[in-house]
C-alpha positions in Angstrom: 29.5 -25.2 -3.9 30.9 -22.0 -1.9 32.0 -19.1 -4.0 35.6 -17.9 -3.1 34.0 -14.6 -2.5 31.6 -15.9 -0.1 34.6 -18.6 1.6 36.0 -14.7 2.3 33.2 -13.5 3.8 32.9 -16.4 6.4 36.9 -16.0 6.6 36.3 -12.1 7.8 33.5 -13.2 10.2 34.1 -13.1 14.2 36.2 -15.2 16.0 34.5 -18.4 17.4 32.1 -18.5 14.8 31.0 -22.3 13.4 30.5 -21.5 10.0 34.4 -19.5 10.1 36.0 -22.9 12.0 34.5 -25.4 9.9 33.6 -24.6 6.7 37.1 -25.4 5.3 37.2 -28.8 6.6 34.1 -29.8 5.0 34.6 -31.6 1.7 31.2 -31.1 -0.2 32.0 -27.1 0.1 33.5 -27.4 -3.6 34.8 -23.8 -4.4 34.6 -22.9 -8.1 37.4 -21.4 -9.0 36.7 -18.9 -12.0 33.4 -18.0 -13.5 32.2 -15.0 -14.7 29.3 -13.1 -12.7 26.4 -13.0 -14.6 25.8 -9.1 -15.7 22.1 -9.8 -14.9 22.9 -10.6 -11.6 25.1 -7.6 -11.5 22.2 -5.3 -12.4 20.6 -6.3 -8.7 23.3 -4.7 -6.7 23.7 -7.3 -4.2 27.0 -8.1 -2.4 29.0 -9.7 -4.0 29.0 -13.0 -2.3 25.2 -13.1 -2.9 26.2 -12.1 -6.4 28.3 -14.8 -7.0 26.0 -17.5 -5.7 23.3 -16.2 -8.0 25.4 -16.1 -11.0 26.1 -19.9 -10.7 22.9 -21.1 -10.1 21.5 -18.9 -13.0 20.3 -20.9 -15.8 20.6 -24.2 -13.9 17.5 -25.7 -13.4 18.1 -28.0 -10.6 20.2 -25.7 -8.3 19.0 -24.3 -5.1 20.7 -22.0 -3.3 21.3 -20.9 0.3 20.2 -17.1 0.9 19.5 -15.6 3.7 19.3 -11.8 2.5 15.9 -10.6 1.7 16.9 -8.5 -1.9 18.9 -11.7 -3.0 15.8 -13.7 -2.3 13.6 -11.1 -4.2 16.4 -11.4 -6.8 16.0 -15.5 -6.7 12.6 -15.3 -7.4 12.6 -12.9 -10.1 15.3 -15.1 -11.9 13.3 -18.4 -11.1 16.1 -19.8 -8.7 15.2 -22.0 -6.2 16.4 -20.8 -2.8 16.5 -22.0 0.6 17.1 -19.9 4.1 18.9 -21.2 6.7 15.4 -22.0 8.7 14.1 -24.2 5.8 17.6 -25.4 5.5 17.5 -26.6 9.0 13.6 -27.5 8.5 15.1 -30.2 6.3 17.7 -31.3 8.4 15.6 -32.4 11.1 12.8 -34.2 8.5 15.7 -35.9 7.5 16.9 -36.5 10.8 20.2 -35.1 10.3 19.8 -33.0 13.4 17.5 -33.8 16.5 16.1 -30.8 17.5 15.5 -27.6 14.8 14.8 -25.7 17.9 18.2 -26.0 19.3 19.7 -25.5 15.9 17.8 -22.5 15.0 18.9 -20.7 18.5 22.5 -21.3 17.9 22.1 -19.5 14.7 20.0 -16.8 16.2 23.0 -16.7 19.1 25.6 -16.4 16.4 23.6 -13.2 14.8 21.1 -14.6 12.4 17.9 -12.5 12.5 14.8 -13.9 12.3 11.0 -12.7 12.9 9.3 -14.1 15.8 6.7 -14.9 13.1 8.7 -17.1 10.7 10.4 -18.9 13.5 7.1 -20.3 14.7 6.0 -20.7 11.3 9.4 -22.8 10.6 9.2 -24.9 14.1 5.8 -25.9 13.2 7.1 -27.3 9.7 9.9 -28.8 12.0 7.1 -30.5 13.9 8.2 -28.9 17.3 
């Protein structure tokens, strides 16, 4: 599920951004049309996209959200919301044989502007078996 606020952030991204060009084509990206952002989440002072993602997941036990923002990840921890970062998502994709190479996929993400510490990158490569 991708909230409208996140769709707008992606659509405003740089020309040539892979997510910007591909997300509208993906049929699993169900966009909730209306929901109320949780006051509990709003108090964390996160960006609109992060607030909306966490608001949708708040109180739903079998929901995992994709978050790379450090403050949003901390909020998710505080609230008991399961989360996964881009790196973790790519590790999972490699383990399930959805992608051939974690390193190639992660390098593409880094070239597109994703920042990840060398220590975390090495840990993720090990988890991916590379």
